C-alpha positions, 0 to 999 in steps of 0.5 A: 707677549705683554713684554713685547707690547710694552717695548713696542709702545715705548719705541712708539713714544720715542719716535713721536717725541723725535718727530716733534723736535726742531730739525735745526739747532738754535744758537745763542746768536739766533736768540739775540737776533730775534730778541726785541731791542728796548732802549732806556733813557735816564732823564734828570728829575728837573728836566721835562725832556731829554731833548731840552737844552738851556741856551740862556747866556750864563750872565742872564740866568739871574737877570733881570733881577729887578722886575715884577714881570715874569722872566721865564724863557728870557734869552736876551736880544744880543749874540752870545759873544756880547754876553761872554765879554761881560766878566762881572759877577754879582749877587742879588735878592729881593728885599722880601726874600733876603736874609737880612740878619746875616748882613750884620756879620757879612755885608758881602752876601749881596751886592744888590737888594731890590724892591719891585713895584707895589700894588696899592693894596700892599702899600702902607703909608704910616711913616714919613720915610718912603723907604720905611713904608716900602720896607714895612710893606714887605713885612720887615721890622724896624730892627731889620730896617736898621740892619739894611741901612747899615748895609747900604752905608757899608757899600750895599746897593738898594735898587727900587723899582719905584712904582705904585699901581692901581687897577681898574678893579681896585679903583672901583672896589675901593671907591677911588676918585681923583681927589683920593688919588691926589691925596695919595700923591700929595702924601707921597710928595712930602716923603723922603728917603733918608732925608732926600726928597722925592719926585712923584708923577702919575699916569692914567691908562684908558679905562674900558670898564670897571675891570679892564683898561687899555694898556698904556705904552710910553716910549722914552728917548733918554738924554744922551749927555746924562745917560752916558755916565752909565754907558759901559757897554759898546751899544747905545740906548736910544729908546726905552719902553714903559708899559702900564697895564693898570689904570693908575701908575704912580712913579717915584724918583729920588731928588738926586743925580738923574740917570735917565731924563727926557724933557722935564721928567726924570725916570731914574736917579740915585744918591750915594749913601755912605759907601753904597747907593740907592737907585730909583727907576721906573719899571722899564720893559726889558723883553721887547727887542725893539727897545733898549730896556735890557741894555739899560739894566745891564749898564746900570748894574755894571756902573753901580758895581764899578762906582761903589766907594 
């Protein structure tokens, strides 16, 4: 009897298990159909989004290389075909960042070296040569300066954004006054660049208080008979914008061949020095599409490259 009870018990368990089992067969296809779909994307480390595309024309990726203004998101004002027609290539670096020692053995590392405008606190007026003062303010030694000079003689192009700014705050903090400003401009006026005289002009913005000024905007219409020498692109430069956000702007140009002139004022000029060039230019705006600052810079770059000896 006990044996029969055991058999019946096992039969009951088997029946119970069978009743709980699925009534239809589950296939691999069923599993795949019910599986949650998960997509993964590989995003480059230097990209903030997989949708981000760089539409900047190739020629503008290092342009304009001469400006103290931020150049992020600069796409240029002209259609793509305008830029693709420009076949020139060049290398440029700030004087502060350049490897000047390498120029001793390879003068072709850079086509351009450039300096950006200075704030009065960065300027050291210890030399009679203005370029030496600018260079020393960039923490460049006498020996490096000699390397730089030799590089220019061999065909290098030095581009100087020739402005010195004094903010309303600096004016107040350092107890500037009209006499002190005049002393600075008089000192600058007797300086030279490799023996060439310079011209100095000063502009004042409207001072609101000891910290703030109202932006000064100057529209320059260049004389076409002078600027035509650098016009290599098929568009005309009609008006240029010079904006000054600081209280005092001191602008300096070489007493050389004028490149941009309006009335009695010269806003860009150059000298040949050996096989190379030194260009001085006030920091015209290049972003505002209603003016021709971008076109000016492109023309000036191409002209300087083509005009080297």
